N, C-alpha and C positions, 0 to 999 in steps of 0.2 A: 493300576500300576502293578506289574508282576514282582513278586518277591522271590521268584524262582531263578536260580542260576543253574542251568543244566549241569547235572552231574556233581553238584556241590551241595553237601548236606549242611543245613543251618538249623535243623531241628531233629526230632526223634526219627530214627530210621527203623522201619519195619518192612521186612520182605524186600529190602533193597530200594525202598522209596522213602523220601523225606515226607512223612505223613503230616507233620506239623505244617509244612509248606503247602501241602494239598489242602489242608483245612483252611489256612489263611487265604489261599487263592479262591476256594469255594465261597468263603465269606465275601471276598471282594467282588466276585461275580454276582452274588445275590444282592449286594448293596448297589452295584452298578446297574443292575436290571430292576431295581426298586422292589425286589421281593422281600427285603427286610429294610428296616429303618437305619439311618446312620448311627443312632445310639445302640441299636442291637448289634450292628456290625462292629462298633468299637468294643463292646463287651465281649463278643465272640473272638475278635482278633486278640484282645488282651488274654483271653483264656488260651488261645493257640500259642501265643508268644511265651506263655508261662510253662508250656510243656517241658518236662526235663529233656534236654537234648542228648544226653549221653546214656540213657537207659530206656530201651523200648518198653520194657515191662512196666516201669513207673509211668511212662507217658501214655500207655494204652488205655487205662481206665479214664483219665481226664479227657482223652481224645474221644472216647465213646460218649462222654457227657456233652462235648461240643456238638457232636452229630445228633444226639438226642434233642438238644435245644434247637438245632437247625430244623429237624423234622417237625418238632412241635410248632415252631413259628410258621412253617410252610403249611402245615395242616390247618392251623388256626386261620390262615389267610385264604384257604381254599386252593392253594397252589397244587397240593397233592392230597391224596386221601390217607386216612389212618391205615388202611389196608396196604397202600403202596409203601408207606414207612415200615410197616410190619414185615412186608416181604423183603425189603432191603436188609432188615435186621435178621430175618430167617436165613437169608443167603449168607450173611456174615457168620452166622452160627453154624451153618453146615460146612463151612470151609475149614481148612486146616491152618497151620501156621501159628503165629503168636496170637493168643487170645486173652481178652479181658472181659469179664462178665459174660463169658461164653461166646464172645464174638471176635472175629478178626477185624481189627480197626482199618486195615488197608482195604479189605474187601468191602467194608461198610462205606469207606470214602469213595471207592470206585462205584459202588451201587448208587450212592447219592448223586454222583456226577451223571450216571446213566439216567437216573430219574429226571434230573434237571435238563438233560439233553432231550429226553422224550417230551418234556413240557415246553421245549423251545426257549428255555432261558440261556442256553448256549448250544452250539452245534455239537454233534458227535465228534467232529474233527477238533473243535476247541477242547472238548473234554479229554480226548486222547492226547492232544498236545500238552495239556496240563499234566497228565500222568507221565508222559514221556520226559518232560522237563524235570519232574521230581525223581526220576530214576537216578540212583547214585551209581557212578562209574566205579567198577571194581579195580 
């Protein structure tokens, strides 16, 4: 079930995207595709729901923690390699914009979706649609 309402922010907005919603949707995809357990999904969803909605800088650090947990779970299960996770983080570190821990959370979220699409857990179209729905209308 999608938590995204196109153009309407319900969570932290970074770079014009509701990054909390992207995280929740990513968790939902992983749970739906059995890449993570229901308990893991509940924990990650709770972390995403607790992100500060009115301050991107306060939300950025905890958002990175969510993706760190996602990557760790997927590496443990052999869904992706530690190198792939490291490359996603390096991409987020090389980018500009709002950063926490030296990484742009929006770029990290998009890189995670790209990896998941490359692994067949969702299609590239589904990943793009998820990002498009999280775009906040100006």
